[in-house]
N, C-alpha and C positions, 0 to 999 in steps of 0.2 A: 721107502726110508733107504737113508746113506749106509753104508757096507759100516760095520760099527770097528775098533781095533779091539781084537781079545786085551782083557786087563779086567781084575777083580778090583782095580780101584772104585771106587765111591765117595761121592762128594760128601765130607764132612765123616769120614770114617773114624777118625782120629782128632775129631774138634772138641774143643771146653766148652761149653752150655752153661751161659750162667751170669742173671741181670742184664737178662736182654740180649748179652754178646753171644758170637760164633769163632770162637777162638781159634784158630788152624794151629794147634800147638804142635812145632816149637816156634813157627815164624813168628805170630804172633809176638809170643813172651822176648823173645831172642830181640824180633829188630826195635820194640818199645824199648828194651833197657838199653838195647846201644844205642840209639837217639838221646837219651836221657844222660848216659855218659858222657857224651859227643854234648851236648850243650853244656853239662857242666864243667865238664875238661876244658869245654873253649869262652865260658867265661868265667873262670877261673885265674888262666892261660892267655888270653887272646892271642896274644903277639906273639906267643910260640908256639902255638896252635897256628895263625893263618901263615908262615917260617915253614913250619913242619909239611905243612897241605900247598902250599906255594912250591915248591921241593921238589915234593910227588908229581904236581903238574908239571912243574917244566921239567923234568927229567923223564915222563911222559909223553911229550912234545916234541922234547928236543930228539929222543934215542926212537922214536914210534914214529916220529911223523910220515915216511912210506908206506905204513901199515895203514895209516890214517888215509891217506890219500887213494892207498892202493885197493884199502876196502871200499870208499865210496863210491871211487870208480865199479868196482865189480855189483855191488847195488844196484846202481843206474841199469845197467844193461842185465841183469838180472832183469830186473822188475819187467824192461822192455819189453827184453824174450816173449817173457809170460804174457805178454800181452796178446803176442801175434799166436803164440803153442798153442794147441788143439786145448789143453788145459785148460787156457782162458775162457773155456764155453763153463766148466766146473762150477755151479752154484756154491755158497759158503750156508748150509741146512739141510742140502739136497733139492734134490729134481725141485719138488713140490713147497720152496719154502720163498715165503712172501717178505717185503721190505714190512722193518716194525715201526721207519720214518719217513718220510715224504721224502723227494731228495733234496728238496731243498732248504730245507731243515736238516739233513743227514749232515749235507754239507758245510752247513753252516757249525755246526758241530764241533764238525774236524777240519773246521778252516780256524776256531777260534781256538780251539785245545793244541793246536798244533803252533799255532806260528801270530795270529793278534797280537797280543798285547807287541812284539817287538820290533813288529812290522811297525806301531806307533809308534815304539821309540829310536827306529833303526833309518828308517826312509828319510829323510834330510840327513842326519849326524853324521851316515857311515861313505856317500853316496862326498857327502862335503868333505870329511875324513881322508877316502882317497884319493880329491882331487889335490888340496893342501898337503899329502905329507905329514897330518899329523902324526900316523905313528905308521910311517912307511908308504909307497905308492907300490901298489901292485904292478909286477912285472919291470919296478926300477926306472916305467917312466916319470918322464922328468915335471915334479910337479907346475901344477897350472896353466897347461900345457892346455889347447884343444885332444890332444890325445889322453893327459891327464881325466880328462873330462867325459872322454869314451872311453876308457880302460875302469873307470868310478864306476857309471854304472852296470856297465858288464860284470866288472867285477863282487858288484852289490849282489847283481842277480845270482850269480856263481855261490855267491854264499844265500843263500834264500832261492834257489832253485830245485832245477831237479835234482841234486845228492839231500836234502834232508829230507824230502819227502821220498827219496829210495828206501833212508834209511827207517824213519815210521812204519813207508806200507809192508816192507820186508816182518819185523813185529808183529806190527796190524792183520797181514794176511798169513802170518804164521798162526797168532793164537788165532784167528776167527775159524781158520781153516778144521784146528785140531779142537778148536772145542763143539763147532758147530756138526759138524762131516762127520769126526770120528770121538765124537762120543765122552772128549775127557774137558777138564777144569779150567778153567781161562784163569791160569799162569806162566809163566814162563817157563815152568818149568816143563810143560807138557807138549812143548815143540820143540821136545829130547825123547820123548816116547819113543819115533821109532832107531831111536840109536841103543839107547840103555834098559827097551819094556819100562817093566815095574818096578825098575829100579830107579826110576827117574821122584816114585814117591819115597825114598828116600834121604839120604845126608844132601848128595848133592842135589838137590831137587828144594832140599830147605838151605842149601845154600844161597842157590839161585835166584829163590824169590824172596831173599833178606836182603840180598844186595840189590831187589829189584827194588823193596819200601823203601832203604837206605835210600840209592838215587833218587827215589821219586818223591820223597818227603823234604832233602835236604834240599832239591831244585826249583820246588816251590816253596819251598819256605825263602830261598836266600831272594828269589824273585819278587816273592813278598816283600821282604826286607828293600830291596834296592826301588822298584814299587814304590813305597809308603814317602820313598825319602826324594821319588821323580814327580809324583805328584805333590808333594808338599816343596816339591822348589817351584811347580807351575802355578798353584795360589799362590805362593808370595812375590812370585814376580808377576803373575795378574792382579793380585788384589792388596798385597802387602802384607799381606795374615807370617804372623815369624814364620819362620821354618824352622822349626822347634823340635826336638823329642821327645815332646810333646804332642805335637801336628803329626807326626810320622805313629807313634804310640796311637793315635786317635784314630786317624786313616787303618790303621791293620786291624784295627776294635770293628771297626763298620765293615770295610771289605769281606772279612771275618764270619762278621753277623749276618752281613746278605749269602754268602756262603751257604756258610749251613741250615739258614729254610730253604737254600733254594737243593743241597741235598737232602734234609729231609724229605723235600715233597718228592727226591725224586727225576731218573730222566726225563720224561714227562712234564710236568710239573713244574723242575726247576732248571735244568739244563738246557732244555728245548727253544724253550721264554727263552732265557736270558743270550740264547745264541743268536735266534731268532732278529731279537731287539738288537743286538750288537751290528751284526751283521746291516740291519737300515740304515744306523746309526756313521756307522765304516761308511756305504755306499754313500748317504750322505755330504759328509766330510770329504767326500772325495770328487765328487762329485762337485762340490762347492769349487773345488781347489782345480779342478778343470776347465773350468769356464770360467775363471776370475782369470788363471795364471798362465790357461793354452790357449782354449778354445779351439779350432777348428787343428789345430796345428799340433795335437798330445796322437792324432794319427799316425803324424809322419815321428813324434817321438816318438814311440809306444815302438813302429818298426825300426829305428835306428837304438834303441834300447834291444833289441828283439838281436837286432845282428851283430851290436857289440857283443850280448851275450855267445850268441854261435860261434863268431866271429877268435873267442878269447876263448871260448867252451879247455879247449884240446891242452892249449896252454896252460894255464889255471891248474887242471889237472895233470898237470904233470907234476912228480916230485926228485927226479933228479938232475941236477948241476942246478939251483936255483939260484939266482944272483940277486933275489928279493927277499934273505929271510926276514928280516923283521916286521914287511908284512906275511911271509907267510907262514913264521910261526905263530904269529901275534895274532892272526887274523883266520886264517884260515883250517892251518889243524888246530886253531884254538877253538873254532867254531864249530869245526867234524865235531873232535872230543866232546864238544857242548851237546850237538845233536843226538848222539850216539848216547849217549848218559842220560836225553829224556827219555829217550825210546823206550823204555817199558810202560812208562805213566803215556808218551799220546800211543804209543801203538798198542796198549792194551785198549782203553778209552776206545781208539775206533773199531777195534775190533769188534766190540762191548756195540754199538748202536749199526754194527752192517752186517748181519745177518739178511739174509735169504741177497744179496748181491750176488752176481758170478764172477769171477776173480779178473774176466778182462774189463766188466765195470767196476770196481772197485779200480784197477791201479788206474785206470781215466782218470779216474776223481778225485785221488788218492793224490797222482803224481802229476799228471799234466795240464790237468780242470786250475790244480793251485798254479803251478809254475806260471800258469796265462796271468790267472788273476795279478800276481801279485805281481809280474812284469808292466799291468800296468798304474798298480797301486805306486809302486818304488816310481816309477816314471812320473807319475802326478804331482808327489811330493818333493823329489829326488832331483828333478833338472827346474824346478821352481829356487830350490836351496841349492843349487850353483849359480843360475843364472845373479842368484842375492850377491855368490861370490864374485861374480866375476863384472860387474854392475860397481861395487862395491854400496850395497842397499844397507843397509840395520844393521844391525849386530851381527849378524855372520860373516862380513864382509872381512873379519879381522880374521876365520877361520872359529874353528871348533873350540868355545873356553870351559862348554859344557853342554855334555853328548844330553845331559836329562833335557834341558832347555832348549836345545838346536829346533824341534816340533814347535814349539812355541812362538821361540827367534823369526821364524820363517814366516807364522801366520801372521804376525804385529804387522808385517812389512804388503798386508792385505786388507779389502776390505772386512767389516763385521768381525776384527782382530780379535774382540772379546771374546763372541757369542760364540765362535770358530774355539777359541784355545780352549773356552768351558766345555763344548762341546766334547775338544780331545781328552781332558782332565777325567768327565765322563769315561767315554771310550776304556782310557787306560784303568780307571777304578771295575769297569765291568767285563771288559777282558782279565782284570785277574782273579773277579767272580766266577769268573764259568770254569779258568784253568784248576782253582783252589777246590771249586767242585770237583769235576771233573775228576784231577788228583786225587779227590779225598775217596770216589764211589772205584776207584781205582784200585787203591790203596786194600779199602774194603773186601774186595774181590779175593787182593793177595790172600791177606791174611785169615778170607773165611775158607780156602780153602780152591779156593775156583767159584765159590755161589756165586750169580751171577744178581740176587739182588739182597743182601747184608742185613743185616737186622740193622732199626733205624740207630740206635744207641752207641752201636760202631760208628758208623758214617757221623757223630757225630763228634764224637771222639775225636776220628782222624783230622776233622773240619778245622775242629777248635786246635788240638797241635800242631799244625802247621799255622795259623795263629801266633799260641804259645811263645815258639820256638821262635821266631821271626822278630818278635816282640820283645823276649827275651836276650835273644844277639843281640839286637840294637839300642837297648835300652843299658843292657851290660858292658855293651864292645864296641859297639857300636862299626864304619862299615869296615876292621880287620876282625871283626867278630864272624859277620855278612858272609866276606871274602876268605877264612878260610873255608866256611860252608860252600862257597860257591869253587873253589879250589880240589875241596874232597870229592865233591861233583863229579865236577871235571876226570877226578884221578878215574871214577868209577868208567870215564869214557873206553880204556884203555882193555882190561877184562872181558867190555863188555862188548867191544869191535870183534872178539875173537866168540864170543856166544850169537853175535849176528851173523856171524861167516855158517857157523853151523846150524843155523833158523835153517839159512839159502837154502846147504844142502837134506835138510831132514823136511823142510818143504814143498822141495820138487819130489821128498819119495815117497812124500804123502799123497801128494798130488798124483803121482804115476799110478800108485795104489788103487787109489782113487776112481783113476782114469780106465785103466785096468778090468776091475774087479765092477765098478757102481756104472759107468756106464756102456756096456756091454763087447766090451774091446776082446775082453777073453772070459772064457768060463772060469768060476773061482773055486781055486784049490787047496782045500782046510790041511792035507793031508801033512 
C-alpha cells in the first residue's frame, strides 16, 4: 500500500446532502451564486461587462507576458525532466495499481478533452492566418513568402505542441498523484497539502476550488456558444440553413442533451464511448485529407513541420525584445493564458482517468504522443490550406475571412466535399459533447469535495448549467456576452499561473516523499 499523508480530512466531512445531491459546502453554493450573478450582470450590461473583462484580459497579457512565457518554458522542462528522473517509475495508485482503461481508450479521452475541438477549428485557419499576416506574423517574417509558410507551420505547432500539454500535465499529474498515492480528494486544493497541510481544507482551499469551478464553467460555456455559431455557420455554408439565433440555440440544446445523457452514463458508458467514436471519425477525416491532398508526400511535409517547430522553438519561447508584438500578444500570450485557464478542467479529467499509469508512462502519453499526433494533424490540414492560398484556389485564396469556415472552405476544393464537411460538423459537435460531459464530471468532483463518483442529479445539474449559460448569453447578449465570458476565463489564467508553479514544487516534494519512503530508498521515520 502506498504511504498516506497524515491528515484528518475525510471526503465529504462538510458536505450537504439532499435531493440526491452531495454539495461541498461552501464550494458548490459560492460557485453557483457567482456564476448566476455573472450571467445576470452580463445579460443586463453586455457592453460594459465585455469592456471590463477585455480590459482585465489585456492588462494581464500586456503586463505579465513574460510570466506566461517563462512559466510555460518551466512547465515543459519540468515535465521532460520527470520522464528521465528516478521518480518516473512511481505508479499512480501504488505499485499494485492497474489502469482502469485500455491505452487507446485512455488516450482518446485525454486527447478529446484536451485538444479535439481546437484542432478542428484552427488546423486550417491558424497556418493561413500566420502566412497572410491576418493578425501579425510570427517573428515579423514577411507575409506571403516561403519563410512565412515555414514559420506558419512552426508557430502553429508551437501553440499546440509541448507547451499546452505540459501545462495540462502539471495539473493532471499533481492531482493524480495526491489523489491516488496520498489518499487526498480529487480537487485542486489537494496539490497544496505539502505546503499548508490541513489548512488546505480551509478558506484557501475553498478559494482555489471556487476559482477552478468558475474557470471550467466559463471556458466550457464560451466554447459551447462559439461552437454553436461555428456549426451553424457550417450548416449555412453547406446547406443554406439560416444561421440565426434559433439555429444556434437548437444546436446548444442538442449538444447539451447528448452531453447530459453521456454524463448520466458515466465514464465507461458515456465519455469513453464518445471519445473512441470521435477518434475514429477524426482519423478517417485525416486519412482522407492525407490521401487526396498529400499522398506519400505527407512524410516529407511532416518532417518539414517538425523541423520548422524545432528550429523556431527557442525564438518563439523567448520573451525578451520581441519585435512581433501584435503576434506575440495576440496569439502566443493569449494562448498560454487560455491553456492555463483550461488546465483545472483538462488536468483534473486526465487525472481522473489515469490511475495505474507510471509517472514516466503518463508524461510520455500526455506530453510527447499528443505532440506527435498534432504534428501529423496540423500538417495534413494546414499545408493543404496554405497550398490553396498560394495557388489562388477557392475562397481561402483571399486569406481568412471567417475563422469558423476555414476548414469547410478548404474541404470544398477536394472530392466528396459535402460528405467530408458533414463529417467535420459531426466531429465539431461530438468534440463539444465530450468536452461538456468531461467538464461536468470535473465540476461535479470539485463541488462534491473531491468524490470520484458524484451523484447523478449533480452531474445533470452542471451539464444543464453549461448549456443554459451558453444559450442565455448567446440569446441575450450575442457575441459581446460570449466575449465577456471568454475574457473572464482568460483573466483567471494569470493567478492560476502562480498556482501551477507552486504545483510543480509541491509535486516534486510529493514524488520525493514517495520515492524515499514507499519505494524503500530510506526507512520511514515518523518521529
